C-alpha positions in Angstrom: 26.1 -6.3 8.7 25.7 -2.7 9.5 22.4 -0.9 9.9 21.6 2.7 9.9 18.6 4.0 11.7 17.4 7.4 10.6 14.6 9.8 10.2 14.2 9.7 6.5 14.2 13.3 5.6 15.8 13.6 2.0 13.6 12.8 -1.1 15.9 10.0 -1.8 15.5 8.5 1.7 11.7 8.9 1.4 11.5 7.5 -2.2 13.2 4.5 -0.9 10.6 4.1 2.0 7.5 4.6 -0.4 9.1 2.1 -2.8 9.7 -0.4 0.1 6.1 0.3 1.5 4.6 -0.3 -2.2 6.5 -3.8 -2.3 5.0 -4.7 1.0 1.4 -3.2 0.8 0.6 -3.4 -2.8 2.7 -6.4 -4.0 2.8 -8.8 -1.0 -0.5 -8.0 0.5 -2.2 -7.5 -2.7 -4.0 -4.3 -1.9 -3.1 -2.5 -5.1 -6.6 -1.3 -5.7 -6.4 1.2 -2.9 -6.0 4.8 -4.1 -2.6 5.1 -2.3 -0.8 2.4 -4.5 0.8 4.5 -7.2 3.1 2.7 -9.6 6.1 1.7 -7.5 5.3 3.9 -4.4 2.7 3.7 -1.6 1.6 6.9 0.2 -1.6 8.0 1.6 -3.3 11.4 3.0 -1.6 10.8 6.3 2.0 10.8 4.9 1.7 14.6 4.8 1.5 14.6 8.7 4.2 11.9 9.4 7.8 11.5 10.1 9.4 8.7 8.6 11.9 6.4 9.9 14.0 3.7 8.5 16.6 1.2 9.0 19.0 1.1 6.0 21.2 -1.9 5.4 25.0 -1.6 4.3 23.8 -1.7 0.7 21.6 1.3 1.3 18.2 -0.4 1.1 15.3 -0.3 3.4 15.6 -3.2 6.2 12.5 -1.8 8.2 10.4 1.3 8.3 7.8 2.9 10.4 5.9 6.2 10.4 4.8 8.5 13.0 1.9 10.6 12.3 1.4 13.7 14.5 -0.6 17.0 14.6 -2.8 15.6 11.8 -5.7 17.8 11.1 -7.4 15.0 9.4 -7.3 12.8 12.5 -5.5 9.3 12.8 -6.0 6.1 11.1 -7.2 4.2 13.9 -9.4 6.7 15.4 -10.8 7.7 12.0 -11.6 3.9 10.8 -12.1 1.7 13.8 -14.4 1.8 16.8 -12.3 2.7 19.9 -13.7 2.4 23.5 -11.8 5.3 24.9 -12.7 8.9 25.7 -10.5 10.6 22.9 -11.5 14.1 24.3 -9.5 13.3 27.4 -6.3 13.5 25.2 -4.6 16.9 24.5 -4.6 16.8 20.7 -0.9 18.0 20.4 0.2 14.9 22.7 -1.3 12.1 20.4 0.3 10.5 17.6 0.0 7.1 15.5 2.6 4.6 14.6 1.9 3.0 11.4 3.2 1.3 8.2 5.6 -0.8 10.5 7.2 -3.1 8.1 10.3 -5.3 8.1 12.1 -6.7 4.8 10.9 -10.5 4.3 14.7 -11.3 4.2 15.2 -9.9 7.7 12.3 -11.3 9.6 14.2 -13.9 11.8 13.0 -13.2 15.5 16.5 -11.9 16.5 17.0 -9.6 13.3 13.4 -8.5 13.5 13.8 -7.6 17.5 17.3 -5.7 16.6 15.4 -3.7 13.8 12.5 -2.8 16.2 14.7 -2.0 18.9 16.7 0.6 16.8 13.5 2.0 15.3 12.0 2.3 18.9 15.0 4.3 20.0 14.9 7.1 17.3 11.1 7.2 17.0 11.0 7.5 21.1 13.5 10.3 21.0 11.3 12.3 18.3 8.2 11.6 20.2 9.8 12.8 23.5 11.0 15.8 21.8 7.5 16.4 20.6 5.9 15.8 24.0 3.8 12.8 22.6 2.0 10.9 25.5 -0.3 8.7 23.6 0.3 6.5 20.3 -2.4 4.8 18.5 -1.9 1.8 16.3 -4.4 -0.6 14.3 -2.8 -4.0 15.0 -3.5 -7.7 13.8 -3.7 -10.1 17.1 -0.1 -11.8 16.1 1.5 -8.4 15.5 0.2 -6.8 18.7 1.7 -9.9 20.6 4.9 -9.4 18.9 5.2 -5.9 19.8 4.4 -6.4 23.2 7.2 -9.2 23.3 9.6 -6.3 21.9 8.4 -4.1 24.7 6.1 -1.8 22.8 3.4 -1.9 25.3 0.2 -1.5 23.1 -3.2 -2.3 24.7 -6.4 -3.0 22.8 -8.9 -0.3 23.1 -11.7 -1.9 21.4 -12.8 -5.1 19.9 -11.0 -7.0 16.9 -12.8 -5.5 13.8 -12.2 -5.3 10.1 -9.7 -2.7 9.0 -7.5 -3.9 6.3 -7.6 -7.3 7.5 -8.8 -8.1 11.4 -7.4 -5.6 13.8 -7.5 -4.3 17.3 -7.6 -0.4 17.8 -4.7 0.0 20.3 -2.9 2.6 22.3 0.5 2.8 23.9 1.3 5.5 26.6 4.6 6.9 26.6 5.2 6.4 30.3 4.5 2.5 29.8 7.0 2.5 27.0 9.6 4.3 29.4 8.5 1.8 32.3 9.4 -1.3 29.9 12.3 0.1 28.4 14.4 2.2 31.0 17.3 2.3 28.7 15.2 4.9 26.3 15.4 7.4 29.2 19.0 7.3 29.3 19.1 8.2 25.7 16.7 11.0 26.2 19.2 12.8 28.6 
């Protein structure tokens, strides 16, 4: 099976990503009462400040996706909705981002396939983040997902207690330098 990893920039690619997110967030997770679940697509106010990345299978369908929110004048979901034990004033605003809406198609969730998809997305998101000068990346993560991401060498660290935010989640941060230390092959791709 061939998988293509891309920054989704065309209207067709973006609509496929939003429809895929709808199937996960609104149908599977049952949060269709939220304002951002329109019929057939899931978006929110942060999408206006996000870059979207997707893994498309050989049928042109989304196998996995993630968004990178950057330069958001409305802030970031984790910082806006969770109590974080970190001095955010120490961060240079243009060097902060958030990864969210990290989803994998249910049919692709075997551990090896998920790892492959996450690795491909990690590479293209890292290159974009490196080009933008991102040094810190937020994430609101459920405990099992935090463990999975760390297993796949996304070195997120909790920066607060587990709390209610679309389920039980930890506010987390990942430093780009830690990502590079755990994934030295990323540095070769950035040259």
